[in-house]
DOVEX-325940 format. One record per residue (C-alpha): residue number from 1; residue in three letters; x, y, z. Coordinates in nm, 3 decimals, m for minus. Layout:
<rs>
   resi   resn         X         Y         Z
    NUM    ALA         X         Y         Z
...
</rs>
This chain:
<rs>
   resi   resn         X         Y         Z
      1    UNK     0.000     0.000     0.000
      2    UNK     0.127     0.347    m0.086
      3    UNK     0.194     0.585     0.199
      4    UNK     0.263     0.953     0.240
      5    UNK     0.640     0.905     0.212
      6    UNK     0.585     0.702    m0.106
      7    UNK     0.380     0.984    m0.252
      8    UNK     0.628     1.253    m0.155
      9    UNK     0.903     1.055    m0.322
     10    UNK     0.705     1.082    m0.646
     11    UNK     0.784     1.453    m0.630
     12    UNK     1.154     1.444    m0.711
     13    UNK     1.177     1.824    m0.677
     14    UNK     1.044     1.812    m0.320
     15    UNK     1.310     1.645    m0.102
     16    UNK     1.184     1.552     0.243
     17    UNK     1.313     1.424     0.568
     18    UNK     1.216     1.069     0.653
     19    UNK     0.854     1.046     0.762
     20    UNK     0.902     0.682     0.857
     21    UNK     1.100     0.761     1.170
     22    UNK     0.880     0.677     1.468
     23    UNK     1.113     0.804     1.737
     24    UNK     1.383     1.072     1.757
     25    UNK     1.748     0.975     1.726
     26    UNK     1.948     0.905     2.039
     27    UNK     2.057     1.218     2.216
     28    UNK     1.805     1.434     2.030
     29    UNK     1.689     1.742     2.223
     30    UNK     1.393     1.926     2.068
     31    UNK     1.408     2.303     2.037
     32    UNK     1.144     2.478     2.243
     33    UNK     1.062     2.740     1.985
     34    UNK     1.278     2.731     1.676
     35    UNK     1.588     2.929     1.774
     36    UNK     1.900     2.745     1.888
     37    UNK     1.947     2.959     2.198
     38    UNK     1.597     2.861     2.314
     39    UNK     1.744     2.519     2.396
     40    UNK     1.992     2.662     2.646
     41    UNK     1.943     2.627     3.019
     42    UNK     1.881     2.948     3.216
     43    UNK     2.242     2.931     3.336
     44    UNK     2.375     2.905     2.982
     45    UNK     2.151     3.189     2.866
     46    UNK     2.293     3.405     3.144
     47    UNK     2.645     3.312     3.033
     48    UNK     2.565     3.403     2.673
     49    UNK     2.424     3.738     2.784
     50    UNK     2.741     3.803     2.985
     51    UNK     2.960     3.730     2.682
     52    UNK     2.755     3.963     2.465
     53    UNK     2.781     4.237     2.728
     54    UNK     3.160     4.193     2.721
     55    UNK     3.154     4.220     2.341
     56    UNK     2.954     4.543     2.371
     57    UNK     3.223     4.688     2.595
     58    UNK     3.495     4.569     2.355
     59    UNK     3.318     4.714     2.051
     60    UNK     3.290     5.054     2.217
     61    UNK     3.655     5.043     2.313
     62    UNK     3.783     4.925     1.976
     63    UNK     3.574     5.166     1.770
     64    UNK     3.722     5.449     1.975
     65    UNK     4.075     5.350     1.873
     66    UNK     4.085     5.544     1.549
     67    UNK     4.458     5.494     1.492
     68    UNK     4.712     5.223     1.545
     69    UNK     4.693     4.846     1.563
     70    UNK     4.465     4.857     1.867
     71    UNK     4.171     4.917     1.635
     72    UNK     4.079     4.567     1.523
     73    UNK     3.724     4.640     1.407
     74    UNK     3.737     4.936     1.172
     75    UNK     3.806     4.756     0.845
     76    UNK     3.595     4.477     0.702
     77    UNK     3.308     4.502     0.948
     78    UNK     2.993     4.709     1.001
     79    UNK     3.034     4.717     1.377
     80    UNK     3.169     5.069     1.411
     81    UNK     2.919     5.201     1.160
     82    UNK     2.635     5.047     1.359
     83    UNK     2.771     5.190     1.683
     84    UNK     2.789     5.535     1.525
     85    UNK     2.425     5.507     1.412
     86    UNK     2.312     5.411     1.762
     87    UNK     2.500     5.710     1.903
     88    UNK     2.347     5.935     1.636
     89    UNK     2.004     5.842     1.774
     90    UNK     2.120     5.966     2.113
     91    UNK     2.182     5.628     2.279
     92    UNK     2.488     5.665     2.505
     93    UNK     2.755     5.395     2.526
     94    UNK     2.678     5.327     2.891
     95    UNK     2.316     5.249     2.802
     96    UNK     2.427     4.998     2.536
     97    UNK     2.637     4.815     2.794
     98    UNK     2.351     4.810     3.044
     99    UNK     2.106     4.692     2.776
    100    UNK     2.341     4.403     2.694
    101    UNK     2.361     4.302     3.061
    102    UNK     1.992     4.331     3.143
    103    UNK     1.819     4.207     2.828
    104    UNK     1.822     3.943     2.559
    105    UNK     1.952     4.172     2.285
    106    UNK     2.173     4.109     1.983
    107    UNK     2.383     4.387     1.828
    108    UNK     2.598     4.354     1.512
    109    UNK     2.895     4.270     1.736
    110    UNK     2.707     4.008     1.941
    111    UNK     2.726     3.633     1.910
    112    UNK     2.434     3.499     1.697
    113    UNK     2.385     3.826     1.506
    114    UNK     2.481     3.673     1.171
    115    UNK     2.221     3.403     1.211
    116    UNK     1.941     3.601     1.372
    117    UNK     1.950     3.889     1.124
    118    UNK     1.902     3.653     0.829
    119    UNK     1.552     3.658     0.677
    120    UNK     1.378     3.331     0.596
    121    UNK     1.427     3.417     0.227
    122    UNK     1.805     3.407     0.198
    123    UNK     1.828     3.608    m0.123
    124    UNK     1.758     3.913     0.096
    125    UNK     2.008     4.097     0.316
    126    UNK     1.893     4.273     0.631
    127    UNK     2.127     4.452     0.875
    128    UNK     1.928     4.583     1.173
    129    UNK     2.107     4.776     1.447
    130    UNK     1.964     4.553     1.717
    131    UNK     1.736     4.252     1.761
    132    UNK     1.563     4.239     2.098
    133    UNK     1.382     3.945     2.257
    134    UNK     1.127     4.056     2.518
    135    UNK     0.992     3.784     2.746
    136    UNK     0.681     3.963     2.876
    137    UNK     0.427     4.209     2.742
    138    UNK     0.566     4.467     2.985
    139    UNK     0.907     4.430     2.820
    140    UNK     0.749     4.471     2.476
    141    UNK     0.595     4.794     2.601
    142    UNK     0.933     4.919     2.723
    143    UNK     1.097     4.846     2.389
    144    UNK     0.820     5.026     2.202
    145    UNK     0.876     5.328     2.426
    146    UNK     1.252     5.300     2.364
    147    UNK     1.223     5.311     1.983
    148    UNK     0.975     5.596     2.011
    149    UNK     1.196     5.798     2.249
    150    UNK     1.511     5.756     2.040
    151    UNK     1.338     5.780     1.701
    152    UNK     1.427     5.439     1.559
    153    UNK     1.238     5.260     1.287
    154    UNK     1.104     4.931     1.420
    155    UNK     1.002     4.592     1.284
    156    UNK     0.794     4.336     1.470
    157    UNK     0.902     3.979     1.401
    158    UNK     0.685     3.678     1.476
    159    UNK     0.843     3.382     1.302
    160    UNK     1.058     3.553     1.037
    161    UNK     0.859     3.395     0.754
    162    UNK     0.796     3.710     0.549
    163    UNK     0.893     3.623     0.192
    164    UNK     1.013     3.982     0.139
    165    UNK     1.192     4.009     0.474
    166    UNK     0.958     4.285     0.594
    167    UNK     0.984     4.174     0.957
    168    UNK     1.359     4.243     0.965
    169    UNK     1.385     4.553     0.747
    170    UNK     1.406     4.835     1.006
    171    UNK     1.668     4.955     1.255
    172    UNK     1.532     4.777     1.562
    173    UNK     1.367     4.434     1.544
    174    UNK     1.138     4.332     1.830
    175    UNK     1.139     3.953     1.803
    176    UNK     0.858     3.775     1.988
    177    UNK     1.011     3.426     1.991
    178    UNK     1.071     3.422     2.368
    179    UNK     0.752     3.608     2.465
    180    UNK     0.555     3.443     2.747
    181    UNK     0.220     3.487     2.916
    182    UNK     0.366     3.539     3.261
    183    UNK     0.744     3.521     3.237
    184    UNK     0.744     3.140     3.217
    185    UNK     0.482     2.957     3.008
    186    UNK     0.404     3.046     2.648
    187    UNK     0.048     2.912     2.628
    188    UNK    m0.232     2.770     2.838
    189    UNK    m0.520     2.553     2.721
    190    UNK    m0.871     2.609     2.855
    191    UNK    m1.074     2.295     2.787
    192    UNK    m1.453     2.311     2.795
    193    UNK    m1.577     1.964     2.890
    194    UNK    m1.942     2.054     2.824
    195    UNK    m1.877     2.186     2.474
    196    UNK    m1.528     2.101     2.339
    197    UNK    m1.580     2.337     2.045
    198    UNK    m1.585     2.624     2.295
    199    UNK    m1.238     2.535     2.422
    200    UNK    m0.965     2.795     2.378
    201    UNK    m0.591     2.846     2.402
    202    UNK    m0.424     3.161     2.527
    203    UNK    m0.090     3.179     2.348
    204    UNK     0.205     3.413     2.304
    205    UNK     0.237     3.554     1.954
    206    UNK     0.580     3.404     1.883
    207    UNK     0.495     3.038     1.944
    208    UNK     0.559     2.829     1.635
    209    UNK     0.277     2.620     1.491
    210    UNK     0.467     2.292     1.517
    211    UNK     0.515     2.348     1.890
    212    UNK     0.156     2.459     1.946
    213    UNK    m0.004     2.180     1.741
    214    UNK     0.194     1.912     1.918
    215    UNK     0.099     2.032     2.266
    216    UNK    m0.265     2.085     2.168
    217    UNK    m0.283     1.734     2.024
    218    UNK    m0.158     1.588     2.349
    219    UNK    m0.460     1.753     2.512
    220    UNK    m0.698     1.629     2.240
    221    UNK    m0.740     1.960     2.053
    222    UNK    m0.648     2.119     1.723
    223    UNK    m0.625     2.478     1.600
    224    UNK    m0.746     2.567     1.251
    225    UNK    m0.421     2.728     1.148
    226    UNK    m0.158     2.696     0.879
    227    UNK     0.036     2.402     0.742
    228    UNK     0.397     2.516     0.791
    229    UNK     0.549     2.423     1.127
    230    UNK     0.802     2.714     1.150
    231    UNK     0.535     2.985     1.114
    232    UNK     0.441     3.163     1.438
    233    UNK     0.081     3.199     1.545
    234    UNK     0.083     3.581     1.567
    235    UNK     0.223     3.626     1.218
    236    UNK    m0.028     3.375     1.080
    237    UNK    m0.338     3.531     1.239
    238    UNK    m0.211     3.883     1.168
    239    UNK    m0.194     3.813     0.795
    240    UNK    m0.512     3.609     0.754
    241    UNK    m0.390     3.250     0.766
    242    UNK    m0.474     2.971     0.523
    243    UNK    m0.428     2.609     0.622
    244    UNK    m0.549     2.252     0.626
    245    UNK    m0.874     2.333     0.811
    246    UNK    m0.969     2.648     0.620
    247    UNK    m1.266     2.498     0.436
    248    UNK    m1.401     2.356     0.763
    249    UNK    m1.348     2.648     1.002
    250    UNK    m1.240     2.952     0.799
    251    UNK    m0.915     3.145     0.798
    252    UNK    m0.685     3.131     1.098
    253    UNK    m0.784     3.487     1.186
    254    UNK    m1.147     3.372     1.211
    255    UNK    m1.043     3.172     1.518
    256    UNK    m0.929     3.484     1.708
    257    UNK    m1.147     3.557     2.012
    258    UNK    m0.937     3.823     2.182
    259    UNK    m0.593     3.979     2.145
    260    UNK    m0.368     4.176     2.378
    261    UNK    m0.193     4.460     2.195
    262    UNK     0.086     4.703     2.273
    263    UNK     0.006     5.034     2.108
    264    UNK     0.251     5.286     1.965
    265    UNK     0.256     5.488     2.289
    266    UNK     0.351     5.175     2.487
    267    UNK     0.009     5.128     2.644
    268    UNK    m0.141     4.779     2.661
    269    UNK    m0.501     4.716     2.556
    270    UNK    m0.726     4.417     2.498
    271    UNK    m0.922     4.395     2.176
    272    UNK    m1.224     4.175     2.121
    273    UNK    m1.580     4.196     1.992
    274    UNK    m1.681     4.425     2.281
    275    UNK    m1.362     4.614     2.364
    276    UNK    m1.164     4.808     2.103
    277    UNK    m1.374     4.623     1.849
    278    UNK    m1.232     4.814     1.552
    279    UNK    m0.876     4.713     1.641
    280    UNK    m0.991     4.355     1.700
    281    UNK    m1.145     4.337     1.355
    282    UNK    m0.837     4.494     1.196
    283    UNK    m0.605     4.245     1.370
    284    UNK    m0.799     3.964     1.201
    285    UNK    m0.605     3.979     0.876
    286    UNK    m0.406     4.303     0.914
    287    UNK    m0.263     4.273     1.265
    288    UNK     0.086     4.244     1.116
    289    UNK     0.039     4.552     0.901
    290    UNK     0.172     4.814     1.142
    291    UNK    m0.125     4.878     1.370
    292    UNK     0.015     4.752     1.703
    293    UNK     0.218     4.466     1.850
    294    UNK    m0.003     4.161     1.893
    295    UNK     0.138     3.993     2.203
    296    UNK    m0.111     3.744     2.352
    297    UNK    m0.387     3.578     2.148
    298    UNK    m0.690     3.383     2.263
    299    UNK    m0.790     3.135     1.993
    300    UNK    m1.082     2.899     1.942
    301    UNK    m0.998     2.528     1.946
    302    UNK    m1.171     2.219     1.815
    303    UNK    m1.152     1.859     1.935
    304    UNK    m0.919     1.627     1.749
    305    UNK    m1.105     1.382     1.524
    306    UNK    m0.974     1.099     1.306
    307    UNK    m0.813     1.245     0.995
    308    UNK    m0.771     1.101     0.648
    309    UNK    m0.482     1.219     0.438
    310    UNK    m0.531     1.183     0.064
    311    UNK    m0.314     1.241    m0.236
    312    UNK    m0.359     1.204    m0.608
    313    UNK    m0.067     1.176    m0.845
    314    UNK    m0.154     1.247    m1.209
    315    UNK     0.099     1.112    m1.459
    316    UNK     0.066     1.316    m1.776
    317    UNK     0.370     1.177    m1.958
    318    UNK     0.154     1.033    m2.235
    319    UNK     0.049     1.388    m2.319
    320    UNK     0.294     1.622    m2.138
    321    UNK     0.110     1.904    m1.962
    322    UNK    m0.149     1.925    m2.238
    323    UNK    m0.384     1.739    m2.006
    324    UNK    m0.283     1.952    m1.710
    325    UNK    m0.537     2.223    m1.790
    326    UNK    m0.814     1.963    m1.791
    327    UNK    m0.696     1.824    m1.456
    328    UNK    m0.707     2.168    m1.294
    329    UNK    m1.032     2.264    m1.464
    330    UNK    m1.209     1.972    m1.302
    331    UNK    m1.011     1.992    m0.976
    332    UNK    m1.144     2.340    m0.896
    333    UNK    m1.491     2.189    m0.850
    334    UNK    m1.367     2.042    m0.523
    335    UNK    m1.471     2.382    m0.387
    336    UNK    m1.826     2.240    m0.402
    337    UNK    m1.729     1.943    m0.182
    338    UNK    m1.849     1.916     0.179
    339    UNK    m1.640     2.120     0.426
    340    UNK    m1.521     1.799     0.592
    341    UNK    m1.283     1.795     0.295
    342    UNK    m1.106     2.059     0.496
    343    UNK    m0.813     2.134     0.268
    344    UNK    m0.712     2.064    m0.092
    345    UNK    m0.396     2.181    m0.270
    346    UNK    m0.286     2.107    m0.626
    347    UNK     0.074     2.143    m0.745
    348    UNK     0.172     2.174    m1.109
    349    UNK     0.547     2.195    m1.151
    350    UNK     0.762     2.309    m1.442
    351    UNK     0.951     1.992    m1.518
    352    UNK     0.987     1.747    m1.809
    353    UNK     0.808     1.467    m1.622
    354    UNK     0.490     1.673    m1.646
    355    UNK     0.361     1.595    m1.300
    356    UNK     0.046     1.733    m1.147
    357    UNK    m0.029     1.625    m0.793
    358    UNK    m0.285     1.711    m0.529
    359    UNK    m0.321     1.638    m0.162
    360    UNK    m0.556     1.732     0.116
    361    UNK    m0.726     1.641     0.440
    362    UNK    m1.060     1.497     0.537
    363    UNK    m1.205     1.519     0.887
    364    UNK    m1.389     1.197     0.972
    365    UNK    m1.641     1.369     1.200
    366    UNK    m1.933     1.127     1.162
    367    UNK    m1.900     0.856     1.430
    368    UNK    m2.158     0.642     1.243
    369    UNK    m1.955     0.631     0.922
    370    UNK    m1.798     0.284     0.914
    371    UNK    m1.601     0.356     0.597
    372    UNK    m1.470     0.715     0.598
    373    UNK    m1.209     0.626     0.336
    374    UNK    m1.487     0.510     0.104
    375    UNK    m1.682     0.829     0.177
    376    UNK    m1.377     1.038     0.094
    377    UNK    m1.308     0.847    m0.228
    378    UNK    m1.670     0.906    m0.330
    379    UNK    m1.629     1.280    m0.275
    380    UNK    m1.309     1.290    m0.483
    381    UNK    m1.472     1.089    m0.762
    382    UNK    m1.790     1.295    m0.769
    383    UNK    m1.631     1.637    m0.765
    384    UNK    m1.315     1.565    m0.964
    385    UNK    m1.176     1.227    m1.067
    386    UNK    m1.477     1.097    m1.263
    387    UNK    m1.443     1.392    m1.498
    388    UNK    m1.078     1.331    m1.593
    389    UNK    m0.989     1.202    m1.942
    390    UNK    m0.871     0.845    m1.990
    391    UNK    m0.521     0.951    m2.097
    392    UNK    m0.448     1.081    m1.746
    393    UNK    m0.309     0.802    m1.532
    394    UNK    m0.411     0.857    m1.169
    395    UNK    m0.278     0.706    m0.848
    396    UNK    m0.499     0.772    m0.545
    397    UNK    m0.359     0.733    m0.195
    398    UNK    m0.586     0.752     0.110
    399    UNK    m0.426     0.699     0.447
    400    UNK    m0.649     0.679     0.751
    401    UNK    m0.486     0.813     1.064
    402    UNK    m0.610     0.629     1.374
    403    UNK    m0.691     0.856     1.662
    404    UNK    m0.590     0.765     2.014
    405    UNK    m0.666     1.019     2.281
    406    UNK    m0.395     1.057     2.546
    407    UNK    m0.572     0.846     2.811
    408    UNK    m0.588     0.551     2.574
    409    UNK    m0.260     0.567     2.387
    410    UNK    m0.056     0.884     2.414
    411    UNK     0.194     0.976     2.151
    412    UNK     0.244     0.982     1.779
    413    UNK    m0.100     0.889     1.646
    414    UNK    m0.279     1.170     1.824
    415    UNK    m0.016     1.425     1.733
    416    UNK    m0.009     1.313     1.372
    417    UNK    m0.385     1.340     1.339
    418    UNK    m0.375     1.701     1.457
    419    UNK    m0.060     1.814     1.280
    420    UNK    m0.078     1.626     0.953
    421    UNK    m0.055     1.943     0.749
    422    UNK     0.275     2.044     0.899
    423    UNK     0.419     1.698     0.839
    424    UNK     0.364     1.742     0.466
    425    UNK     0.569     2.059     0.437
    426    UNK     0.936     1.998     0.509
    427    UNK     1.090     2.345     0.537
    428    UNK     1.288     2.446     0.347
    429    UNK     1.499     2.270     0.085
    430    UNK     1.550     2.569    m0.142
    431    UNK     1.657     2.880     0.048
    432    UNK     1.575     3.158    m0.200
    433    UNK     1.225     3.247    m0.306
    434    UNK     1.002     3.466    m0.518
    435    UNK     0.644     3.375    m0.440
    436    UNK     0.324     3.551    m0.536
    437    UNK    m0.047     3.482    m0.513
    438    UNK    m0.386     3.582    m0.647
    439    UNK    m0.747     3.466    m0.620
    440    UNK    m1.027     3.365    m0.852
    441    UNK    m1.392     3.443    m0.796
    442    UNK    m1.526     3.227    m1.077
    443    UNK    m1.460     2.884    m1.223
    444    UNK    m1.195     2.893    m1.494
    445    UNK    m1.232     2.713    m1.823
    446    UNK    m0.986     2.467    m1.973
    447    UNK    m0.925     2.715    m2.254
    448    UNK    m0.829     2.984    m2.000
    449    UNK    m0.599     2.751    m1.809
    450    UNK    m0.419     2.604    m2.111
    451    UNK    m0.173     2.899    m2.145
    452    UNK    m0.068     2.842    m1.784
    453    UNK     0.031     2.484    m1.857
    454    UNK     0.192     2.584    m2.184
    455    UNK     0.410     2.823    m1.985
    456    UNK     0.498     2.552    m1.733
    457    UNK     0.674     2.367    m2.014
    458    UNK     0.934     2.644    m2.003
    459    UNK     1.189     2.516    m1.754
    460    UNK     1.294     2.802    m1.523
    461    UNK     1.635     2.641    m1.466
    462    UNK     1.868     2.443    m1.690
    463    UNK     1.946     2.217    m1.394
    464    UNK     1.618     2.125    m1.217
    465    UNK     1.805     2.020    m0.902
    466    UNK     1.895     2.385    m0.837
    467    UNK     1.537     2.513    m0.827
    468    UNK     1.173     2.467    m0.916
    469    UNK     0.888     2.674    m1.056
    470    UNK     0.528     2.587    m0.983
    471    UNK     0.163     2.685    m0.957
    472    UNK    m0.022     2.565    m0.645
    473    UNK    m0.393     2.653    m0.618
    474    UNK    m0.576     2.601    m0.289
    475    UNK    m0.948     2.520    m0.303
    476    UNK    m1.179     2.760    m0.122
    477    UNK    m1.549     2.708    m0.064
    478    UNK    m1.688     2.557     0.253
    479    UNK    m1.715     2.773     0.564
    480    UNK    m1.443     3.015     0.460
    481    UNK    m1.688     3.153     0.203
    482    UNK    m1.988     3.178     0.436
    483    UNK    m1.844     3.351     0.746
    484    UNK    m1.968     3.708     0.795
    485    UNK    m1.746     3.907     0.555
    486    UNK    m1.748     4.208     0.787
    487    UNK    m1.603     4.014     1.080
    488    UNK    m1.242     4.036     0.956
    489    UNK    m1.041     4.225     0.694
    490    UNK    m1.014     3.933     0.453
    491    UNK    m1.169     4.037     0.119
    492    UNK    m1.200     3.679    m0.013
    493    UNK    m1.526     3.537     0.116
    494    UNK    m1.841     3.445    m0.075
    495    UNK    m1.769     3.367    m0.438
    496    UNK    m1.406     3.277    m0.377
    497    UNK    m1.302     2.971    m0.578
    498    UNK    m0.923     2.942    m0.571
    499    UNK    m0.634     3.095    m0.385
    500    UNK    m0.345     3.049    m0.629
    501    UNK     0.004     3.039    m0.482
    502    UNK     0.286     3.038    m0.738
    503    UNK     0.648     3.127    m0.799
    504    UNK     0.997     2.983    m0.791
    505    UNK     1.241     2.852    m0.531
    506    UNK     1.613     2.801    m0.583
    507    UNK     1.943     2.769    m0.400
    508    UNK     2.205     2.923    m0.630
    509    UNK     2.268     3.299    m0.625
    510    UNK     2.381     3.288    m0.989
    511    UNK     2.034     3.198    m1.119
    512    UNK     1.834     3.461    m0.931
    513    UNK     1.774     3.678    m1.238
    514    UNK     1.665     3.376    m1.439
    515    UNK     1.422     3.277    m1.165
    516    UNK     1.272     3.625    m1.125
    517    UNK     1.223     3.660    m1.501
    518    UNK     1.044     3.324    m1.510
    519    UNK     0.807     3.431    m1.230
    520    UNK     0.737     3.762    m1.406
    521    UNK     0.650     3.572    m1.724
    522    UNK     0.415     3.341    m1.536
    523    UNK     0.252     3.646    m1.373
    524    UNK     0.177     3.792    m1.717
    525    UNK     0.002     3.469    m1.813
    526    UNK    m0.198     3.447    m1.490
    527    UNK    m0.297     3.815    m1.499
    528    UNK    m0.543     3.735    m1.776
    529    UNK    m0.749     3.503    m1.556
    530    UNK    m0.678     3.600    m1.193
    531    UNK    m0.830     3.883    m0.991
    532    UNK    m0.616     4.168    m0.858
    533    UNK    m0.677     4.046    m0.503
    534    UNK    m0.368     3.897    m0.338
    535    UNK    m0.319     3.783     0.020
    536    UNK    m0.123     3.978     0.281
    537    UNK     0.042     3.658     0.401
    538    UNK     0.235     3.639     0.072
    539    UNK     0.418     3.970     0.088
    540    UNK     0.513     4.091    m0.261
    541    UNK     0.699     4.420    m0.302
    542    UNK     0.610     4.425    m0.671
    543    UNK     0.262     4.523    m0.552
    544    UNK     0.399     4.853    m0.419
    545    UNK     0.573     5.025    m0.129
    546    UNK     0.501     5.343     0.060
    547    UNK     0.876     5.400     0.102
    548    UNK     0.945     5.454    m0.267
    549    UNK     0.961     5.797    m0.428
    550    UNK     0.683     5.855    m0.512
    551    UNK     0.499     5.615    m0.278
    552    UNK     0.306     5.335    m0.445
    553    UNK     0.009     5.230    m0.231
    554    UNK    m0.133     4.977    m0.478
    555    UNK    m0.056     4.704    m0.224
    556    UNK    m0.339     4.829    m0.004
    557    UNK    m0.605     4.748    m0.262
    558    UNK    m0.429     4.425    m0.355
    559    UNK    m0.430     4.292     0.002
    560    UNK    m0.743     4.443     0.152
    561    UNK    m0.996     4.494    m0.128
    562    UNK    m1.184     4.289    m0.383
    563    UNK    m1.483     4.343    m0.609
    564    UNK    m1.715     4.260    m0.320
    565    UNK    m1.531     4.381    m0.006
    566    UNK    m1.312     4.686     0.052
    567    UNK    m1.145     4.739     0.390
    568    UNK    m0.890     5.003     0.287
    569    UNK    m1.064     5.310     0.432
    570    UNK    m1.150     5.120     0.750
    571    UNK    m0.785     5.019     0.804
    572    UNK    m0.657     5.372     0.740
    573    UNK    m0.900     5.498     1.004
    574    UNK    m0.783     5.234     1.254
    575    UNK    m0.421     5.326     1.183
    576    UNK    m0.489     5.694     1.255
    577    UNK    m0.668     5.608     1.577
    578    UNK    m0.412     5.369     1.728
    579    UNK    m0.082     5.475     1.565
    580    UNK    m0.129     5.841     1.461
    581    UNK     0.248     5.907     1.445
    582    UNK     0.311     5.604     1.223
    583    UNK     0.564     5.444     1.455
    584    UNK     0.500     5.097     1.312
    585    UNK     0.593     5.188     0.957
    586    UNK     0.744     4.964     0.693
    587    UNK     0.722     4.922     0.317
    588    UNK     0.374     4.765     0.316
    589    UNK     0.225     4.876     0.648
    590    UNK    m0.110     5.055     0.666
    591    UNK    m0.045     5.422     0.573
    592    UNK    m0.197     5.723     0.748
    593    UNK    m0.357     5.836     0.423
    594    UNK    m0.419     5.701     0.075
    595    UNK    m0.239     5.962    m0.135
</rs>
């Protein structure tokens, strides 16, 4: 019988770690939240802070030695330049030393700076003056007051997964990785035994999804979030959030019940449906767009149920990519499937083997269904597979994940059932990216889709092992389309058919131009059939920047407006109310005015 690892091995461009490993290797110590220093003991963290404080003192001393061999830092480094910029903002040397001793802070001369400054997308270079790691909301507030007092530009980083590096682009980076609820724990689960669907989790913004999902699963719960383990919950909710339960429960931001925010003046407020309701609504999809710092989130949970993972591998080698348009034409009708088919993604890659594959998730919620795999196969046949031509060879894999709640059999089965989406996305193999997205609000014809598959026959790279180009639509429909459109600032609701994610990934600096040109060419093809509505979670500086001369605010309409919903004026009003001095400004943050 085929399994998930067997299917993933079909995709030669998508290398993956072994999914067969049932237990960690000997001596393996899991990271608590994605950064190597988070694995250190408190004593070791104190030692690291002491070393960095010593380096601060040494940097100040060395950069003052303008002549002679004593100056070891002037040439070949940016350390003295960074120190001069900090002084230019009015920060005295003595304060820098004290900051190093009293806080988790990384300067250009500190250990770890080279690693921590690096954006997720490694084709980008970011050189902030300092990266700070507050551990409480009170510390976040103090850092916000610091950047305001000394007139620094500031970025808020929750996961570092911005494809354009927008969370690392300013002088000071406030990184929420170590943020806690109370100085110790990063989340707490509130189970409702009478109504499990009313259970919640209160969680710090910088907790990564892989960590959160695993702990929730151990308690018998799941969060309708994204499918990439390294993404942090605050960044996901603050940009909308698509994932493996979207069709069943809506966007990740639809799960937000309440959020604690640090405003631009350093004050701390709660935002929910009854308190600061305008900020609450804005945070559901635009919370990462420069309105505040989302620190603590309260999110709706759902009980874990048995999950079925399915995949379909379409071999088109008999008719390379010509049949691909037909496959996608029929596939998009999965948007009419029941919402228990909670997620469906198709991938069409630019490669000679002409592969089109799809995978997704099915929630086996009906306890009286004795054959959920048969039910799922019937849904796939009815809404897609029965309409495919005979010259498309199809392999269907359905893997039922048994569910054992912790009292019965704790461990891997429960966790896997709740985190299956993250297990399918090994991150990352290629380290350089140019990704874009758009949406459709109608069903596309085979004739409209054929140029897309014609373009996919153009290999983006001479050597396919160095990179890949692809189109990956995500099926909408289900509950995501029926939730009150005015409850969040997500302009894709009723009528949404596909969210189309596309682009290129590579790992060789020399082919960057080739990759970018290929993505631009694919964009020209897709522009004829896609809407102008993108998704804020896929940051794309080609959509505009308010920091250019003249400013280009087209990104606002791209991210927050569609033919049916327009949240631009609302968000500008919220920005003026809660951040009137535009402290939280970056290339694609909410502006104070649409000019």
